[in-house]
CHARMM-style PDB file with segment names, atoms N, HN, CA, C and O in Angstrom:
ATOM      1  N   MET     1      33.136  79.352  81.753  1.00  0.00      PROA
ATOM      2  CA  MET     1      33.855  77.726  81.555  1.00  0.00      PROA
ATOM      3  C   MET     1      34.374  77.637  83.068  1.00  0.00      PROA
ATOM      4  O   MET     1      34.329  78.597  83.837  1.00  0.00      PROA
ATOM      5  N   ASP     2      34.904  76.287  83.428  1.00  0.00      PROA
ATOM      6  HN  ASP     2      34.941  75.507  82.803  1.00  0.00      PROA
ATOM      7  CA  ASP     2      34.624  76.021  84.890  1.00  0.00      PROA
ATOM      8  C   ASP     2      36.777  75.787  85.326  1.00  0.00      PROA
ATOM      9  O   ASP     2      37.779  75.543  84.654  1.00  0.00      PROA
ATOM     10  N   ASP     3      36.527  76.007  86.530  1.00  0.00      PROA
ATOM     11  HN  ASP     3      35.713  76.205  87.076  1.00  0.00      PROA
ATOM     12  CA  ASP     3      38.032  76.449  87.208  1.00  0.00      PROA
ATOM     13  C   ASP     3      38.993  75.401  86.750  1.00  0.00      PROA
ATOM     14  O   ASP     3      40.070  75.611  86.192  1.00  0.00      PROA
ATOM     15  N   GLU     4      38.531  74.387  87.019  1.00  0.00      PROA
ATOM     16  HN  GLU     4      37.656  74.216  87.472  1.00  0.00      PROA
ATOM     17  CA  GLU     4      39.251  73.158  86.135  1.00  0.00      PROA
ATOM     18  C   GLU     4      39.981  73.192  85.202  1.00  0.00      PROA
ATOM     19  O   GLU     4      41.078  72.645  85.319  1.00  0.00      PROA
ATOM     20  N   PHE     5      39.652  73.791  84.059  1.00  0.00      PROA
ATOM     21  HN  PHE     5      38.761  74.235  83.964  1.00  0.00      PROA
ATOM     22  CA  PHE     5      40.034  73.922  82.690  1.00  0.00      PROA
ATOM     23  C   PHE     5      40.512  75.049  82.676  1.00  0.00      PROA
ATOM     24  O   PHE     5      41.373  75.119  81.799  1.00  0.00      PROA
ATOM     25  N   LEU     6      40.345  76.212  83.357  1.00  0.00      PROA
ATOM     26  HN  LEU     6      39.645  76.155  84.069  1.00  0.00      PROA
ATOM     27  CA  LEU     6      41.450  77.716  83.329  1.00  0.00      PROA
ATOM     28  C   LEU     6      42.968  76.910  83.820  1.00  0.00      PROA
ATOM     29  O   LEU     6      44.070  76.818  83.279  1.00  0.00      PROA
ATOM     30  N   ASP     7      42.489  76.484  84.908  1.00  0.00      PROA
ATOM     31  HN  ASP     7      41.595  76.559  85.348  1.00  0.00      PROA
ATOM     32  CA  ASP     7      43.789  75.905  84.990  1.00  0.00      PROA
ATOM     33  C   ASP     7      45.289  75.142  84.773  1.00  0.00      PROA
ATOM     34  O   ASP     7      46.502  75.166  84.982  1.00  0.00      PROA
ATOM     35  N   PHE     8      43.982  74.357  84.090  1.00  0.00      PROA
ATOM     36  HN  PHE     8      42.997  74.338  83.920  1.00  0.00      PROA
ATOM     37  CA  PHE     8      44.898  73.674  83.305  1.00  0.00      PROA
ATOM     38  C   PHE     8      45.398  74.471  81.992  1.00  0.00      PROA
ATOM     39  O   PHE     8      46.532  74.267  81.557  1.00  0.00      PROA
ATOM     40  N   LEU     9      44.453  75.452  81.330  1.00  0.00      PROA
ATOM     41  HN  LEU     9      43.533  75.618  81.683  1.00  0.00      PROA
ATOM     42  CA  LEU     9      45.253  75.933  80.488  1.00  0.00      PROA
ATOM     43  C   LEU     9      46.450  76.914  80.916  1.00  0.00      PROA
ATOM     44  O   LEU     9      47.446  76.982  80.196  1.00  0.00      PROA
ATOM     45  N   ASN    10      46.369  77.503  81.826  1.00  0.00      PROA
ATOM     46  HN  ASN    10      45.559  77.447  82.411  1.00  0.00      PROA
ATOM     47  CA  ASN    10      46.664  78.205  82.150  1.00  0.00      PROA
ATOM     48  C   ASN    10      48.598  77.579  82.891  1.00  0.00      PROA
ATOM     49  O   ASN    10      49.431  78.426  83.215  1.00  0.00      PROA
ATOM     50  N   LYS    11      48.857  76.198  82.984  1.00  0.00      PROA
ATOM     51  HN  LYS    11      48.180  75.510  82.721  1.00  0.00      PROA
ATOM     52  CA  LYS    11      49.685  75.529  83.326  1.00  0.00      PROA
ATOM     53  C   LYS    11      50.149  74.799  81.858  1.00  0.00      PROA
ATOM     54  O   LYS    11      50.680  73.689  81.908  1.00  0.00      PROA
ATOM     55  N   ALA    12      49.996  75.257  80.964  1.00  0.00      PROA
ATOM     56  HN  ALA    12      49.565  76.158  80.923  1.00  0.00      PROA
ATOM     57  CA  ALA    12      49.728  74.100  79.972  1.00  0.00      PROA
ATOM     58  C   ALA    12      51.345  74.229  78.990  1.00  0.00      PROA
ATOM     59  O   ALA    12      51.591  75.279  78.396  1.00  0.00      PROA
ATOM     60  N   PRO    13      52.182  73.210  78.949  1.00  0.00      PROA
ATOM     61  CA  PRO    13      53.228  73.962  78.454  1.00  0.00      PROA
ATOM     62  C   PRO    13      53.674  74.937  77.848  1.00  0.00      PROA
ATOM     63  O   PRO    13      54.658  75.571  78.229  1.00  0.00      PROA
ATOM     64  N   TRP    14      52.798  75.270  76.497  1.00  0.00      PROA
ATOM     65  HN  TRP    14      51.999  74.755  76.187  1.00  0.00      PROA
ATOM     66  CA  TRP    14      52.834  75.931  74.985  1.00  0.00      PROA
ATOM     67  C   TRP    14      52.387  77.422  75.963  1.00  0.00      PROA
ATOM     68  O   TRP    14      52.523  78.489  75.364  1.00  0.00      PROA
ATOM     69  N   VAL    15      51.967  77.470  77.146  1.00  0.00      PROA
ATOM     70  HN  VAL    15      51.856  76.604  77.633  1.00  0.00      PROA
ATOM     71  CA  VAL    15      52.131  78.931  77.538  1.00  0.00      PROA
ATOM     72  C   VAL    15      53.257  79.418  78.272  1.00  0.00      PROA
ATOM     73  O   VAL    15      53.705  80.533  78.007  1.00  0.00      PROA
ATOM     74  N   LEU    16      54.069  78.285  79.697  1.00  0.00      PROA
ATOM     75  HN  LEU    16      53.705  77.379  79.913  1.00  0.00      PROA
ATOM     76  CA  LEU    16      55.166  78.688  79.979  1.00  0.00      PROA
ATOM     77  C   LEU    16      55.784  78.366  78.968  1.00  0.00      PROA
ATOM     78  O   LEU    16      54.986  77.439  78.825  1.00  0.00      PROA
ATOM     79  N   ASP    17      56.607  78.216  77.924  1.00  0.00      PROA
ATOM     80  HN  ASP    17      57.255  78.969  78.039  1.00  0.00      PROA
ATOM     81  CA  ASP    17      57.313  77.699  76.540  1.00  0.00      PROA
ATOM     82  C   ASP    17      57.039  79.252  76.010  1.00  0.00      PROA
ATOM     83  O   ASP    17      56.027  79.335  75.315  1.00  0.00      PROA
ATOM     84  N   ILE    18      57.898  80.728  76.254  1.00  0.00      PROA
ATOM     85  HN  ILE    18      58.720  80.660  76.819  1.00  0.00      PROA
ATOM     86  CA  ILE    18      57.498  81.652  75.789  1.00  0.00      PROA
ATOM     87  C   ILE    18      58.219  81.625  74.189  1.00  0.00      PROA
ATOM     88  O   ILE    18      57.902  82.339  73.238  1.00  0.00      PROA
ATOM     89  N   LYS    19      59.173  80.675  74.232  1.00  0.00      PROA
ATOM     90  HN  LYS    19      59.431  80.095  75.004  1.00  0.00      PROA
ATOM     91  CA  LYS    19      60.297  80.549  72.925  1.00  0.00      PROA
ATOM     92  C   LYS    19      59.951  79.823  71.812  1.00  0.00      PROA
ATOM     93  O   LYS    19      60.708  79.522  70.889  1.00  0.00      PROA
ATOM     94  N   TRP    20      58.245  79.422  71.973  1.00  0.00      PROA
ATOM     95  HN  TRP    20      57.630  79.666  72.723  1.00  0.00      PROA
ATOM     96  CA  TRP    20      57.943  78.328  70.737  1.00  0.00      PROA
ATOM     97  C   TRP    20      57.999  79.565  69.466  1.00  0.00      PROA
ATOM     98  O   TRP    20      58.352  78.848  68.530  1.00  0.00      PROA
ATOM     99  N   PRO    21      57.891  80.704  68.985  1.00  0.00      PROA
ATOM    100  CA  PRO    21      58.385  81.002  67.851  1.00  0.00      PROA
ATOM    101  C   PRO    21      60.255  81.283  67.367  1.00  0.00      PROA
ATOM    102  O   PRO    21      61.025  81.914  66.643  1.00  0.00      PROA
ATOM    103  N   THR    22      60.232  81.088  67.568  1.00  0.00      PROA
ATOM    104  HN  THR    22      59.606  80.576  68.157  1.00  0.00      PROA
ATOM    105  CA  THR    22      61.326  80.720  67.302  1.00  0.00      PROA
ATOM    106  C   THR    22      61.843  79.611  67.323  1.00  0.00      PROA
ATOM    107  O   THR    22      62.632  79.337  66.418  1.00  0.00      PROA
ATOM    108  N   ARG    23      61.629  78.876  68.104  1.00  0.00      PROA
ATOM    109  HN  ARG    23      60.989  79.099  68.839  1.00  0.00      PROA
ATOM    110  CA  ARG    23      62.277  77.100  67.502  1.00  0.00      PROA
ATOM    111  C   ARG    23      61.003  76.410  66.725  1.00  0.00      PROA
ATOM    112  O   ARG    23      60.980  75.181  66.661  1.00  0.00      PROA
ATOM    113  N   PHE    24      60.149  77.028  66.249  1.00  0.00      PROA
ATOM    114  HN  PHE    24      60.168  78.027  66.301  1.00  0.00      PROA
ATOM    115  CA  PHE    24      58.970  76.761  64.913  1.00  0.00      PROA
ATOM    116  C   PHE    24      60.267  77.697  63.935  1.00  0.00      PROA
ATOM    117  O   PHE    24      60.973  77.011  63.196  1.00  0.00      PROA
ATOM    118  N   LEU    25      60.487  79.066  63.975  1.00  0.00      PROA
ATOM    119  HN  LEU    25      59.913  79.623  64.574  1.00  0.00      PROA
ATOM    120  CA  LEU    25      61.016  79.393  62.856  1.00  0.00      PROA
ATOM    121  C   LEU    25      62.462  78.427  62.506  1.00  0.00      PROA
ATOM    122  O   LEU    25      62.756  77.532  61.713  1.00  0.00      PROA
ATOM    123  N   ASN    26      62.912  78.935  63.233  1.00  0.00      PROA
ATOM    124  HN  ASN    26      62.673  79.662  63.877  1.00  0.00      PROA
ATOM    125  CA  ASN    26      64.377  77.438  62.978  1.00  0.00      PROA
ATOM    126  C   ASN    26      63.539  76.402  62.718  1.00  0.00      PROA
ATOM    127  O   ASN    26      63.798  76.313  61.518  1.00  0.00      PROA
ATOM    128  N   THR    27      62.560  75.365  62.951  1.00  0.00      PROA
ATOM    129  HN  THR    27      62.350  75.438  63.926  1.00  0.00      PROA
ATOM    130  CA  THR    27      62.397  74.041  62.265  1.00  0.00      PROA
ATOM    131  C   THR    27      61.941  74.358  61.039  1.00  0.00      PROA
ATOM    132  O   THR    27      62.017  73.523  60.137  1.00  0.00      PROA
ATOM    133  N   VAL    28      61.510  75.353  60.867  1.00  0.00      PROA
ATOM    134  HN  VAL    28      61.449  76.031  61.599  1.00  0.00      PROA
ATOM    135  CA  VAL    28      61.420  76.319  59.369  1.00  0.00      PROA
ATOM    136  C   VAL    28      62.615  75.782  58.572  1.00  0.00      PROA
ATOM    137  O   VAL    28      63.090  75.010  57.739  1.00  0.00      PROA
ATOM    138  N   HSD    29      62.737  76.779  59.462  1.00  0.00      PROA
ATOM    139  HN  HSD    29      62.350  77.406  60.138  1.00  0.00      PROA
ATOM    140  CA  HSD    29      64.151  77.017  58.395  1.00  0.00      PROA
ATOM    141  C   HSD    29      65.171  75.857  58.556  1.00  0.00      PROA
ATOM    142  O   HSD    29      66.021  76.269  57.766  1.00  0.00      PROA
ATOM    143  N   LEU    30      65.537  75.004  58.906  1.00  0.00      PROA
ATOM    144  HN  LEU    30      64.847  74.669  59.547  1.00  0.00      PROA
ATOM    145  CA  LEU    30      66.162  74.185  58.830  1.00  0.00      PROA
ATOM    146  C   LEU    30      65.843  73.188  57.736  1.00  0.00      PROA
ATOM    147  O   LEU    30      66.438  72.611  56.826  1.00  0.00      PROA
ATOM    148  N   THR    31      64.573  73.258  58.270  1.00  0.00      PROA
ATOM    149  HN  THR    31      64.090  73.727  59.009  1.00  0.00      PROA
ATOM    150  CA  THR    31      63.607  72.107  57.004  1.00  0.00      PROA
ATOM    151  C   THR    31      64.127  72.498  55.658  1.00  0.00      PROA
ATOM    152  O   THR    31      64.854  71.842  54.913  1.00  0.00      PROA
ATOM    153  N   LEU    32      63.591  73.756  55.475  1.00  0.00      PROA
ATOM    154  HN  LEU    32      63.000  74.289  56.081  1.00  0.00      PROA
ATOM    155  CA  LEU    32      63.316  74.724  54.103  1.00  0.00      PROA
ATOM    156  C   LEU    32      65.125  74.288  53.335  1.00  0.00      PROA
ATOM    157  O   LEU    32      65.148  73.783  52.212  1.00  0.00      PROA
ATOM    158  N   PHE    33      66.664  74.597  54.201  1.00  0.00      PROA
ATOM    159  HN  PHE    33      66.645  75.007  55.113  1.00  0.00      PROA
ATOM    160  CA  PHE    33      67.713  74.453  54.436  1.00  0.00      PROA
ATOM    161  C   PHE    33      67.751  72.963  53.488  1.00  0.00      PROA
ATOM    162  O   PHE    33      68.151  72.754  52.342  1.00  0.00      PROA
ATOM    163  N   MET    34      67.136  72.043  54.545  1.00  0.00      PROA
ATOM    164  HN  MET    34      66.811  72.212  55.475  1.00  0.00      PROA
ATOM    165  CA  MET    34      67.403  70.493  54.324  1.00  0.00      PROA
ATOM    166  C   MET    34      67.121  70.392  52.282  1.00  0.00      PROA
ATOM    167  O   MET    34      67.804  70.092  51.302  1.00  0.00      PROA
ATOM    168  N   ILE    35      65.512  70.914  52.603  1.00  0.00      PROA
ATOM    169  HN  ILE    35      64.958  71.157  53.399  1.00  0.00      PROA
ATOM    170  CA  ILE    35      65.153  70.787  51.057  1.00  0.00      PROA
ATOM    171  C   ILE    35      66.327  71.222  50.210  1.00  0.00      PROA
ATOM    172  O   ILE    35      66.771  70.464  49.347  1.00  0.00      PROA
ATOM    173  N   LEU    36      66.720  72.128  50.375  1.00  0.00      PROA
ATOM    174  HN  LEU    36      66.359  72.743  51.076  1.00  0.00      PROA
ATOM    175  CA  LEU    36      67.921  72.964  49.537  1.00  0.00      PROA
ATOM    176  C   LEU    36      68.837  72.200  49.096  1.00  0.00      PROA
ATOM    177  O   LEU    36      69.312  72.456  47.989  1.00  0.00      PROA
ATOM    178  N   VAL    37      69.257  71.212  49.754  1.00  0.00      PROA
ATOM    179  HN  VAL    37      68.872  71.004  50.653  1.00  0.00      PROA
ATOM    180  CA  VAL    37      70.750  70.989  49.439  1.00  0.00      PROA
ATOM    181  C   VAL    37      70.119  69.699  49.335  1.00  0.00      PROA
ATOM    182  O   VAL    37      71.075  68.964  49.088  1.00  0.00      PROA
ATOM    183  N   TRP    38      68.909  68.856  49.382  1.00  0.00      PROA
ATOM    184  HN  TRP    38      68.132  69.453  49.582  1.00  0.00      PROA
ATOM    185  CA  TRP    38      68.368  67.765  48.298  1.00  0.00      PROA
ATOM    186  C   TRP    38      68.081  67.730  47.505  1.00  0.00      PROA
ATOM    187  O   TRP    38      68.012  66.699  46.836  1.00  0.00      PROA
ATOM    188  N   GLU    39      67.719  68.973  47.104  1.00  0.00      PROA
ATOM    189  HN  GLU    39      67.775  69.811  47.647  1.00  0.00      PROA
ATOM    190  CA  GLU    39      67.403  69.215  45.741  1.00  0.00      PROA
ATOM    191  C   GLU    39      68.845  69.971  44.541  1.00  0.00      PROA
ATOM    192  O   GLU    39      68.903  70.120  43.321  1.00  0.00      PROA
ATOM    193  N   ASN    40      69.541  70.195  45.363  1.00  0.00      PROA
ATOM    194  HN  ASN    40      69.494  70.075  46.355  1.00  0.00      PROA
ATOM    195  CA  ASN    40      70.920  70.335  44.952  1.00  0.00      PROA
ATOM    196  C   ASN    40      71.720  69.440  45.167  1.00  0.00      PROA
ATOM    197  O   ASN    40      72.689  70.033  45.640  1.00  0.00      PROA
ATOM    198  N   GLN    41      72.019  68.069  45.115  1.00  0.00      PROA
ATOM    199  HN  GLN    41      71.232  67.587  44.731  1.00  0.00      PROA
ATOM    200  CA  GLN    41      72.895  66.972  44.777  1.00  0.00      PROA
ATOM    201  C   GLN    41      74.053  66.970  44.098  1.00  0.00      PROA
ATOM    202  O   GLN    41      75.185  66.550  44.340  1.00  0.00      PROA
ATOM    203  N   ARG    42      73.467  67.606  43.066  1.00  0.00      PROA
ATOM    204  HN  ARG    42      72.548  67.947  42.869  1.00  0.00      PROA
ATOM    205  CA  ARG    42      74.590  67.885  41.806  1.00  0.00      PROA
ATOM    206  C   ARG    42      75.865  68.650  41.562  1.00  0.00      PROA
ATOM    207  O   ARG    42      76.958  68.342  41.089  1.00  0.00      PROA
ATOM    208  N   SER    43      75.097  70.274  42.279  1.00  0.00      PROA
ATOM    209  HN  SER    43      74.208  70.524  42.664  1.00  0.00      PROA
ATOM    210  CA  SER    43      76.371  70.647  42.713  1.00  0.00      PROA
ATOM    211  C   SER    43      76.400  70.712  44.220  1.00  0.00      PROA
ATOM    212  O   SER    43      76.339  71.808  44.776  1.00  0.00      PROA
ATOM    213  N   ARG    44      76.495  69.531  44.945  1.00  0.00      PROA
ATOM    214  HN  ARG    44      76.544  68.640  44.493  1.00  0.00      PROA
ATOM    215  CA  ARG    44      76.630  69.749  45.944  1.00  0.00      PROA
ATOM    216  C   ARG    44      77.988  70.928  46.562  1.00  0.00      PROA
ATOM    217  O   ARG    44      77.825  71.896  47.304  1.00  0.00      PROA
ATOM    218  N   ALA    45      79.719  70.255  45.749  1.00  0.00      PROA
ATOM    219  HN  ALA    45      79.851  69.468  45.146  1.00  0.00      PROA
ATOM    220  CA  ALA    45      80.642  71.164  46.373  1.00  0.00      PROA
ATOM    221  C   ALA    45      80.677  72.605  46.113  1.00  0.00      PROA
ATOM    222  O   ALA    45      81.463  73.344  46.706  1.00  0.00      PROA
ATOM    223  N   SER    46      79.670  73.102  45.058  1.00  0.00      PROA
ATOM    224  HN  SER    46      79.032  72.501  44.576  1.00  0.00      PROA
ATOM    225  CA  SER    46      79.255  74.443  45.247  1.00  0.00      PROA
ATOM    226  C   SER    46      78.512  74.787  46.339  1.00  0.00      PROA
ATOM    227  O   SER    46      78.451  75.824  47.000  1.00  0.00      PROA
ATOM    228  N   TRP    47      78.053  73.912  46.397  1.00  0.00      PROA
ATOM    229  HN  TRP    47      78.104  73.070  45.860  1.00  0.00      PROA
ATOM    230  CA  TRP    47      76.955  73.742  47.233  1.00  0.00      PROA
ATOM    231  C   TRP    47      77.640  74.244  48.624  1.00  0.00      PROA
ATOM    232  O   TRP    47      77.883  75.450  48.660  1.00  0.00      PROA
ATOM    233  N   TRP    48      77.862  73.745  49.372  1.00  0.00      PROA
ATOM    234  HN  TRP    48      77.665  72.765  49.342  1.00  0.00      PROA
ATOM    235  CA  TRP    48      78.985  73.518  50.535  1.00  0.00      PROA
ATOM    236  C   TRP    48      79.877  74.648  50.674  1.00  0.00      PROA
ATOM    237  O   TRP    48      79.936  75.242  51.750  1.00  0.00      PROA
ATOM    238  N   ALA    49      80.648  75.034  49.578  1.00  0.00      PROA
ATOM    239  HN  ALA    49      80.600  74.551  48.703  1.00  0.00      PROA
ATOM    240  CA  ALA    49      81.410  75.598  49.458  1.00  0.00      PROA
ATOM    241  C   ALA    49      80.603  77.069  49.829  1.00  0.00      PROA
ATOM    242  O   ALA    49      80.636  77.719  50.874  1.00  0.00      PROA
ATOM    243  N   TRP    50      79.924  77.307  48.652  1.00  0.00      PROA
ATOM    244  HN  TRP    50      79.896  76.778  47.803  1.00  0.00      PROA
ATOM    245  CA  TRP    50      78.670  79.007  49.042  1.00  0.00      PROA
ATOM    246  C   TRP    50      78.302  78.924  50.229  1.00  0.00      PROA
ATOM    247  O   TRP    50      78.144  80.073  50.641  1.00  0.00      PROA
ATOM    248  N   LEU    51      77.975  77.850  51.362  1.00  0.00      PROA
ATOM    249  HN  LEU    51      78.103  76.917  51.027  1.00  0.00      PROA
ATOM    250  CA  LEU    51      77.361  77.877  52.447  1.00  0.00      PROA
ATOM    251  C   LEU    51      78.711  78.566  53.560  1.00  0.00      PROA
ATOM    252  O   LEU    51      78.689  79.592  54.241  1.00  0.00      PROA
ATOM    253  N   GLY    52      79.872  77.471  53.380  1.00  0.00      PROA
ATOM    254  HN  GLY    52      79.890  76.638  52.827  1.00  0.00      PROA
ATOM    255  CA  GLY    52      81.274  78.345  54.337  1.00  0.00      PROA
ATOM    256  C   GLY    52      81.489  79.313  54.169  1.00  0.00      PROA
ATOM    257  O   GLY    52      81.634  80.042  55.150  1.00  0.00      PROA
ATOM    258  N   PHE    53      81.627  79.848  52.850  1.00  0.00      PROA
ATOM    259  HN  PHE    53      81.509  79.256  52.053  1.00  0.00      PROA
ATOM    260  CA  PHE    53      81.751  80.843  52.498  1.00  0.00      PROA
ATOM    261  C   PHE    53      80.682  82.031  52.976  1.00  0.00      PROA
ATOM    262  O   PHE    53      81.045  83.206  52.952  1.00  0.00      PROA
ATOM    263  N   SER    54      80.131  81.876  53.156  1.00  0.00      PROA
ATOM    264  HN  SER    54      79.836  80.921  53.175  1.00  0.00      PROA
ATOM    265  CA  SER    54      78.958  82.790  53.400  1.00  0.00      PROA
ATOM    266  C   SER    54      78.670  82.560  55.245  1.00  0.00      PROA
ATOM    267  O   SER    54      78.266  83.444  56.001  1.00  0.00      PROA
ATOM    268  N   TYR    55      78.945  81.417  55.553  1.00  0.00      PROA
ATOM    269  HN  TYR    55      79.274  80.700  54.938  1.00  0.00      PROA
ATOM    270  CA  TYR    55      79.134  81.399  57.358  1.00  0.00      PROA
ATOM    271  C   TYR    55      80.415  82.155  57.525  1.00  0.00      PROA
ATOM    272  O   TYR    55      80.442  82.988  58.431  1.00  0.00      PROA
ATOM    273  N   THR    56      81.679  81.955  56.645  1.00  0.00      PROA
ATOM    274  HN  THR    56      81.657  81.278  55.910  1.00  0.00      PROA
ATOM    275  CA  THR    56      82.862  83.067  57.579  1.00  0.00      PROA
ATOM    276  C   THR    56      82.663  84.331  57.405  1.00  0.00      PROA
ATOM    277  O   THR    56      82.690  85.020  58.424  1.00  0.00      PROA
ATOM    278  N   ARG    57      82.401  85.028  56.050  1.00  0.00      PROA
ATOM    279  HN  ARG    57      82.379  84.469  55.222  1.00  0.00      PROA
ATOM    280  CA  ARG    57      81.677  86.129  56.007  1.00  0.00      PROA
ATOM    281  C   ARG    57      81.017  86.738  57.443  1.00  0.00      PROA
ATOM    282  O   ARG    57      81.535  87.448  58.304  1.00  0.00      PROA
ATOM    283  N   ARG    58      79.435  86.072  57.323  1.00  0.00      PROA
ATOM    284  HN  ARG    58      79.014  85.496  56.623  1.00  0.00      PROA
ATOM    285  CA  ARG    58      79.290  86.547  58.466  1.00  0.00      PROA
ATOM    286  C   ARG    58      80.088  86.784  59.280  1.00  0.00      PROA
ATOM    287  O   ARG    58      80.506  87.927  59.465  1.00  0.00      PROA
ATOM    288  N   PHE    59      80.720  85.121  60.365  1.00  0.00      PROA
ATOM    289  HN  PHE    59      80.381  84.192  60.215  1.00  0.00      PROA
ATOM    290  CA  PHE    59      81.095  85.493  61.566  1.00  0.00      PROA
ATOM    291  C   PHE    59      82.686  86.644  61.480  1.00  0.00      PROA
ATOM    292  O   PHE    59      83.218  87.117  62.485  1.00  0.00      PROA
ATOM    293  N   ILE    60      83.079  86.832  60.313  1.00  0.00      PROA
ATOM    294  HN  ILE    60      82.647  86.448  59.497  1.00  0.00      PROA
ATOM    295  CA  ILE    60      84.163  87.963  60.062  1.00  0.00      PROA
ATOM    296  C   ILE    60      82.950  89.589  60.424  1.00  0.00      PROA
ATOM    297  O   ILE    60      83.001  90.335  61.401  1.00  0.00      PROA
ATOM    298  N   LEU    61      82.383  89.628  59.713  1.00  0.00      PROA
ATOM    299  HN  LEU    61      82.342  89.022  58.919  1.00  0.00      PROA
ATOM    300  CA  LEU    61      81.758  90.353  59.858  1.00  0.00      PROA
ATOM    301  C   LEU    61      81.209  91.276  61.046  1.00  0.00      PROA
ATOM    302  O   LEU    61      81.130  92.488  61.245  1.00  0.00      PROA
ATOM    303  N   ALA    62      80.763  89.744  61.952  1.00  0.00      PROA
ATOM    304  HN  ALA    62      80.827  88.760  61.790  1.00  0.00      PROA
ATOM    305  CA  ALA    62      80.038  90.053  63.299  1.00  0.00      PROA
ATOM    306  C   ALA    62      81.186  89.973  64.067  1.00  0.00      PROA
ATOM    307  O   ALA    62      80.777  89.646  65.181  1.00  0.00      PROA
ATOM    308  N   GLY    63      82.728  90.115  64.119  1.00  0.00      PROA
ATOM    309  HN  GLY    63      83.060  90.380  63.214  1.00  0.00      PROA
ATOM    310  CA  GLY    63      83.741  90.345  65.285  1.00  0.00      PROA
ATOM    311  C   GLY    63      84.059  88.851  65.879  1.00  0.00      PROA
ATOM    312  O   GLY    63      84.716  88.557  66.878  1.00  0.00      PROA
ATOM    313  N   HSD    64      83.427  88.057  65.008  1.00  0.00      PROA
ATOM    314  HN  HSD    64      82.893  88.296  64.196  1.00  0.00      PROA
ATOM    315  CA  HSD    64      83.898  86.901  65.591  1.00  0.00      PROA
ATOM    316  C   HSD    64      85.583  86.095  64.932  1.00  0.00      PROA
ATOM    317  O   HSD    64      85.802  84.884  64.916  1.00  0.00      PROA
ATOM    318  N   ALA    65      86.175  86.766  64.641  1.00  0.00      PROA
ATOM    319  HN  ALA    65      85.997  87.750  64.654  1.00  0.00      PROA
ATOM    320  CA  ALA    65      86.801  85.950  63.529  1.00  0.00      PROA
ATOM    321  C   ALA    65      88.022  85.598  64.723  1.00  0.00      PROA
ATOM    322  O   ALA    65      88.619  86.462  65.364  1.00  0.00      PROA
ATOM    323  N   PRO    66      88.169  84.537  64.810  1.00  0.00      PROA
ATOM    324  CA  PRO    66      89.670  84.174  65.536  1.00  0.00      PROA
ATOM    325  C   PRO    66      91.157  85.527  65.676  1.00  0.00      PROA
ATOM    326  O   PRO    66      91.563  86.219  64.742  1.00  0.00      PROA
ATOM    327  N   GLU    67      91.563  85.535  66.800  1.00  0.00      PROA
ATOM    328  HN  GLU    67      91.233  84.972  67.558  1.00  0.00      PROA
ATOM    329  CA  GLU    67      92.557  87.060  67.108  1.00  0.00      PROA
ATOM    330  C   GLU    67      93.579  86.680  66.421  1.00  0.00      PROA
ATOM    331  O   GLU    67      93.938  85.509  66.540  1.00  0.00      PROA
ATOM    332  N   ASP    68      94.337  87.621  65.487  1.00  0.00      PROA
ATOM    333  HN  ASP    68      94.045  88.573  65.391  1.00  0.00      PROA
ATOM    334  CA  ASP    68      95.625  87.163  65.270  1.00  0.00      PROA
ATOM    335  C   ASP    68      96.698  87.788  66.504  1.00  0.00      PROA
ATOM    336  O   ASP    68      97.059  88.963  66.567  1.00  0.00      PROA
ATOM    337  N   ASP    69      96.947  87.104  67.093  1.00  0.00      PROA
ATOM    338  HN  ASP    69      96.654  86.150  67.042  1.00  0.00      PROA
ATOM    339  CA  ASP    69      97.835  87.385  68.082  1.00  0.00      PROA
ATOM    340  C   ASP    69      99.349  87.663  67.753  1.00  0.00      PROA
ATOM    341  O   ASP    69     100.036  87.744  68.771  1.00  0.00      PROA
ATOM    342  N   SER    70     100.063  87.836  66.509  1.00  0.00      PROA
ATOM    343  HN  SER    70      99.505  87.770  65.682  1.00  0.00      PROA
ATOM    344  CA  SER    70     100.907  87.894  66.813  1.00  0.00      PROA
ATOM    345  C   SER    70     101.181  89.275  66.207  1.00  0.00      PROA
ATOM    346  O   SER    70     102.264  89.587  65.712  1.00  0.00      PROA
ATOM    347  N   VAL    71     100.127  90.064  66.286  1.00  0.00      PROA
ATOM    348  HN  VAL    71      99.248  89.811  66.688  1.00  0.00      PROA
ATOM    349  CA  VAL    71      99.441  91.889  65.758  1.00  0.00      PROA
ATOM    350  C   VAL    71      99.883  92.102  66.766  1.00  0.00      PROA
ATOM    351  O   VAL    71      99.868  91.296  67.696  1.00  0.00      PROA
ATOM    352  N   ASP    72     100.369  93.221  66.806  1.00  0.00      PROA
ATOM    353  HN  ASP    72     100.381  93.875  66.050  1.00  0.00      PROA
ATOM    354  CA  ASP    72     100.495  94.617  68.578  1.00  0.00      PROA
ATOM    355  C   ASP    72      99.592  95.181  67.859  1.00  0.00      PROA
ATOM    356  O   ASP    72      99.889  95.454  66.696  1.00  0.00      PROA
ATOM    357  N   LYS    73      98.083  95.544  68.427  1.00  0.00      PROA
ATOM    358  HN  LYS    73      97.842  95.322  69.372  1.00  0.00      PROA
ATOM    359  CA  LYS    73      97.566  96.219  68.542  1.00  0.00      PROA
ATOM    360  C   LYS    73      98.099  97.526  69.649  1.00  0.00      PROA
ATOM    361  O   LYS    73      97.199  98.020  70.329  1.00  0.00      PROA
ATOM    362  N   THR    74      98.955  97.862  69.763  1.00  0.00      PROA
ATOM    363  HN  THR    74      99.686  97.461  69.211  1.00  0.00      PROA
ATOM    364  CA  THR    74      99.372  99.077  70.831  1.00  0.00      PROA
ATOM    365  C   THR    74      99.494  99.535  69.651  1.00  0.00      PROA
ATOM    366  O   THR    74      98.816 100.546  69.470  1.00  0.00      PROA
ATOM    367  N   THR    75     100.329  99.056  68.421  1.00  0.00      PROA
ATOM    368  HN  THR    75     100.880  98.234  68.567  1.00  0.00      PROA
ATOM    369  CA  THR    75     101.185 100.449  67.801  1.00  0.00      PROA
ATOM    370  C   THR    75     100.423 100.933  66.880  1.00  0.00      PROA
ATOM    371  O   THR    75      99.462 100.290  66.457  1.00  0.00      PROA
ATOM    372  N   ILE    76     100.728 102.093  66.448  1.00  0.00      PROA
ATOM    373  HN  ILE    76     101.509 102.615  66.791  1.00  0.00      PROA
ATOM    374  CA  ILE    76      99.703 102.820  65.730  1.00  0.00      PROA
ATOM    375  C   ILE    76     101.034 103.196  64.725  1.00  0.00      PROA
ATOM    376  O   ILE    76     102.154 103.659  64.939  1.00  0.00      PROA
ATOM    377  N   VAL    77     100.405 102.809  63.694  1.00  0.00      PROA
ATOM    378  HN  VAL    77      99.495 102.433  63.520  1.00  0.00      PROA
ATOM    379  CA  VAL    77     101.288 102.689  62.065  1.00  0.00      PROA
ATOM    380  C   VAL    77     101.496 103.899  61.320  1.00  0.00      PROA
ATOM    381  OT1 VAL    77     102.077 103.864  60.235  1.00  0.00      PROA
TER     382      VAL     77
END
């Protein structure tokens, strides 16, 4: 191969963008999610309720729930 073509390959955006698998998988997941929402239009309320519960549970389990400032955390009961 000639040097110009190799330089082009080395400077190509897909070589510099090392996060493309993550972006690709996010796109696939978003597409599948939108298909699920589209197919579940009849039970939209229960679907959104389940989705809200799922994300709330995930944030609580991950420790991202808002802190309750009314509780004194220094007192051992």
